[in-house]
Each structure stands twice: as structure tokens, then as C-alpha cells.
C-alpha positions in Angstrom: 22.3 6.3 6.5 23.4 3.6 8.5 21.3 0.5 8.8 20.6 -0.8 12.6 20.2 -4.3 10.8 23.4 -4.2 8.9 25.7 -3.0 11.9 28.2 -5.2 13.4 26.5 -4.4 16.7 23.5 -5.7 15.5 24.7 -9.0 14.3 26.6 -9.6 17.6 23.5 -9.0 19.7 21.4 -11.6 17.6 23.9 -14.1 17.2 23.0 -15.2 21.2 19.4 -16.0 20.4 20.1 -18.0 17.4 18.3 -21.6 18.1 19.6 -24.3 15.7 16.6 -26.1 16.2 14.2 -22.9 15.4 15.5 -22.8 11.7 15.1 -18.9 11.2 18.7 -17.9 10.4 17.3 -17.1 7.1 13.9 -15.9 7.9 15.3 -13.4 9.9 17.0 -11.6 7.3 13.9 -12.4 5.2 11.2 -10.6 7.7 13.6 -7.6 7.8 13.9 -6.9 4.0 9.8 -7.8 4.0 9.5 -4.7 6.2 11.6 -2.5 4.4 9.4 -3.3 1.0 5.8 -2.8 2.7 7.0 -0.2 5.4 4.3 -1.2 7.7 2.8 0.7 10.6 1.4 -2.3 12.9 3.5 -5.4 13.0 2.5 -8.5 15.2 4.8 -11.2 15.9 3.4 -14.8 17.7 6.7 -16.3 19.0 9.6 -14.3 20.1 13.0 -14.7 19.3 16.0 -14.4 17.0 13.2 -12.8 14.5 12.1 -10.0 17.1 15.3 -7.7 16.6 15.0 -8.3 12.9 11.5 -7.1 12.5 12.2 -4.0 15.4 15.5 -3.0 13.8 13.9 -3.0 10.4 11.3 -0.9 11.6 13.4 1.5 13.1 15.4 1.9 10.0 12.1 2.4 8.2 11.1 5.2 10.6 14.7 7.2 10.1 14.3 6.7 6.4 10.5 7.7 6.0 11.5 11.0 8.1 14.7 11.9 5.8 12.3 11.0 2.5 9.8 13.2 3.7 12.4 16.3 4.4 14.2 15.7 1.1 10.8 15.0 -1.3 9.5 18.5 0.4 12.8 19.9 -0.9 13.2 18.3 -4.4 9.4 19.5 -5.1 9.8 22.9 -3.5 12.9 23.1 -6.1 11.0 22.1 -9.2 8.0 24.2 -8.5 10.0 27.1 -8.0 11.7 26.3 -11.3 8.6 25.5 -13.7 5.4 25.6 -11.6 4.5 22.0 -12.4 6.1 18.6 -11.9 7.2 15.9 -14.3 9.9 13.6 -15.4 12.8 15.5 -14.1 11.1 16.0 -10.5 10.4 12.1 -10.5 13.7 11.1 -10.9 15.3 13.6 -9.0 16.6 12.4 -5.5 14.8 10.7 -3.6 13.4 9.6 -6.8 9.8 7.9 -7.3 8.5 8.9 -4.1 4.6 9.3 -4.1 4.0 12.4 -2.3 0.7 11.1 -0.5 2.7 8.7 1.5 4.1 11.3 3.4 1.1 13.3 4.5 1.2 11.4 7.7 4.3 10.7 9.9 5.5 6.9 9.9 5.1 5.6 13.2 5.8 2.2 13.3 5.2 -0.4 16.5 5.6 -3.9 16.9 3.8 -6.3 19.3 5.3 -9.6 20.4 2.9 -12.3 22.1 4.7 -14.8 23.7 4.0 -16.8 26.8 7.8 -17.5 27.4 7.0 -21.4 28.1 9.1 -23.1 25.3 12.3 -23.7 27.5 14.8 -24.3 24.6 13.3 -21.1 22.5 15.2 -17.6 23.1 12.0 -15.9 23.7 13.3 -14.8 27.6 16.4 -13.6 26.5 14.9 -11.4 23.8 13.6 -8.3 25.4 17.4 -8.0 27.0 18.7 -7.6 23.0 16.3 -5.4 22.1 17.2 -3.0 25.1 20.9 -3.5 24.4 20.1 -2.4 20.8 17.8 0.5 21.7 15.1 -1.2 20.3 12.7 -2.0 23.1 11.0 1.3 22.6 9.4 0.1 19.2 8.0 -3.3 20.8 5.3 -4.4 23.1 5.4 -7.5 24.8 2.3 -9.6 25.6 3.3 -12.0 27.9 0.1 -14.6 27.3 -0.9 -17.5 25.4 -2.0 -16.7 21.9 -5.5 -17.7 22.6 -5.9 -15.5 25.5 -4.2 -12.5 23.9 -6.6 -11.0 21.2 -8.0 -8.8 24.5 -4.7 -8.0 25.4 -3.7 -6.0 22.5 -2.7 -2.3 23.1 -5.7 0.0 22.3 -5.9 1.0 18.6 -3.4 -2.0 17.4 -5.1 -2.4 14.2 -5.5 -3.0 11.2 -2.6 -5.2 11.3 0.2 -4.7 8.0 2.0 -7.5 8.5 2.1 -10.7 11.1 5.1 -13.1 11.9 3.4 -16.4 13.3 6.1 -18.7 14.3 3.9 -21.1 16.4 2.0 -24.1 16.3 -1.1 -22.3 16.6 -1.1 -21.3 12.9 -4.7 -22.5 12.3 -6.3 -21.0 15.4 -4.5 -17.4 14.6 -6.0 -17.7 11.0 -9.4 -18.4 12.4 -9.6 -15.7 15.0 -7.0 -12.9 13.9 -7.8 -13.0 10.0 -10.3 -10.2 10.6 -7.8 -8.1 12.1 -5.6 -7.9 9.3 -5.5 -5.4 7.0 -8.1 -6.0 4.1 -5.8 -3.7 1.9 -3.0 -6.3 1.4 -2.3 -7.1 4.7 0.3 -10.2 5.2 0.3 -13.1 7.4 3.9 -14.9 7.2 3.5 -18.4 9.0 6.6 -20.5 9.2 6.8 -24.4 8.8 3.6 -25.6 7.5 4.9 -27.7 4.5 6.5 -31.2 4.6 4.4 -32.3 7.6 0.9 -33.9 8.1 -0.6 -31.1 10.3 0.9 -28.4 8.7 -0.1 -29.5 5.2 -3.6 -29.9 6.7 -3.7 -26.0 7.8 -2.4 -25.2 4.2 -5.6 -27.4 2.9 -7.9 -25.7 5.2 -6.6 -22.5 4.3 -6.9 -23.0 0.5 -10.5 -24.3 1.0 -11.2 -20.7 2.7 -9.4 -19.1 -0.3 -11.7 -21.1 -3.2 -14.8 -20.5 -1.1 -14.2 -16.7 -0.7 -12.8 -15.4 -4.1 -11.0 -12.0 -3.7 -10.7 -12.6 -0.1 -6.8 -13.7 0.0 -3.7 -14.9 -2.1 -1.4 -17.5 -0.7 2.3 -18.1 -1.5 4.2 -20.9 0.0 7.9 -21.0 -0.1 10.4 -24.1 0.7 13.8 -24.0 2.2 14.2 -27.2 0.0 17.5 -28.3 1.9 16.5 -28.3 5.1 14.8 -31.4 6.9 12.3 -29.3 8.9 11.3 -25.8 9.8 11.8 -25.4 6.2 8.8 -22.8 4.8 7.0 -19.9 4.9 3.5 -19.5 3.6 2.8 -16.2 3.0 -1.3 -14.9 3.1 -2.1 -11.3 1.6 -5.6 -10.3 2.3 -7.1 -8.8 -0.5 -10.8 -8.2 0.2 -10.3 -4.3 0.8 -7.5 -3.6 -1.6 -7.3 0.1 -2.5 -6.5 0.5 -6.2 -3.4 2.8 -6.9 -2.8 3.3 -10.2 -0.3 6.1 -10.9 0.8 5.2 -14.5 -0.9 4.7 -17.8 -0.1 2.4 -20.6 3.6 1.8 -20.8 4.2 2.6 -17.3 4.7 6.2 -17.3 3.6 8.1 -14.7 0.7 10.5 -15.1 1.4 13.9 -13.7 -2.1 14.5 -13.0 -3.7 17.7 -11.1 -4.3 15.2 -8.0 -0.7 14.2 -8.1 0.3 18.1 -8.1 -1.7 18.9 -5.4 -0.8 16.3 -3.3 2.9 17.2 -3.9 2.1 20.8 -2.9 0.2 19.5 -0.1 3.4 17.6 1.2 5.4 20.5 1.1 3.2 22.1 3.5 2.9 19.1 6.0 6.5 18.9 5.8 7.2 22.6 6.7 4.6 22.4 9.7 6.5 19.6 11.0 10.1 21.7 10.7 
């Protein structure tokens, strides 16, 4: 299956959005890979530009991949059930391998909301919608043309909880104080750009760390530095954990347990896939 993000048309289109002083040439692909890893349903971006097509393109890739996986998983499960009536290691490793049937009981319908008031002249935000339309990705993106502080009430109805937020704006502290409750408590991520190596950003990091220490189990923090850069040189990843759901599929040694619950979920996924046609 051809990836949108890896295609030559995509690379050509996004090249016109790259602004040297914004420092997102590595972050764009990083966010695309993060989407592939997490497969989030509701993604929020604060500050449109070079990274927007990477987020939208990765969501489009995952939407197509999830649909293909759903059909293939149902087909392989039906095959193995017809042979033995039970599922085991051979089913687990058959293609598509390792998939959890419970993840395919509902269709994957991702969306991206991008907030930007288009006030930064040197930004490529104003040209982003044109690039999204050129790439056929505009159906995935809802643009909120507003200042961040005025945007909460303008989010689309039903947009929540937020599974992944990318914040490329000076208002990281305000976002943390006012949007944190909208982040999925079951492992939702907030990725913030450029808080390391300058005083105001380091103060934000200190504030977040104080919140972490005061509220055990609420969040995890990871800072990644692009050490070769003088500025625009880091991402900070916050992971909300206050409502984390336990997912334990394996026993000691990491071997998957083919429990009656797993067997039932696999049969249910086959029926769901058949109904969807």
C-alpha cells in the first residue's frame, strides 16, 4: 500500500511550506511516525504550517491501513477458526500478524483540528490549506481561524477526548492550563515545540514538572533535544496517565494468552467486518 507521506507528490507539495527559522524539518516526519505508532482518532494542532500535511497525510495512511487490516484480520481469523475452532500462535503470527481484534470492532475515523489565527507573517500557515487541498487531505482537517485563547468554544462538536496534540506556539503554558482536561486520560499525548535552551521555555518546563510532582499518576514528561541547533531545537512530550486502561495480553515471558475473552473478541470482529461488507 503506497504511503501518502512517503510519495514524491507529497514531498514536492510540502517543500513550499518549509520555513528555515521554524525548525520543523525533522519534526514533521517525527509527528507522522508518531501518528503511525499511536493511531490516534482526534488530533489537535496549534500553529499550522509545514507539520500540518504530515499529520493529515499520516492520518490518511492509517485510515487506509486500518481498513485493509480489518478485512485481512477477519479473513485470517475465519480461516483459522474453520481449521481448528480455536486461535493460537499460528493465528497470531499469520498475516496481518499480532493484531488485537478488539481494536477493530469500531471503524477508524480520524480527524485533525488545526488552530491558527494566521497572524505570523513569516509562517507558512496561510498557504497550508492550499497544499492540503492539492494533496486531497483537506477532508481530514478542520481549521479554526482564531487565537488559541478564543478557540476552545470553537472546536467541532464531539471533538474529544484529544488523543494527540501538537503545540507549535508561544502559548504552551496557557495550553497546558486550559486544554489539559481535554486530553485523553488514557495515554493522550501533548507534543510541544521548543521549550528547552531559553529561559521562558525552561520556566514552562519547571511549571509542568511541579504539576507532575504534585499530582502523582497524572502525567509523564519526556524532553528531546536537537542538540545541533541553536533554537527551535526540542520537543517536549507529555503523556496523560490519570485514566490509563490496563492492557495486559501476555503472561510471564511475554507470551500472548489466548483467553476465552480474546477468542470471543476475534469472533466478534469477524462478524463486524462481515456486516460492514
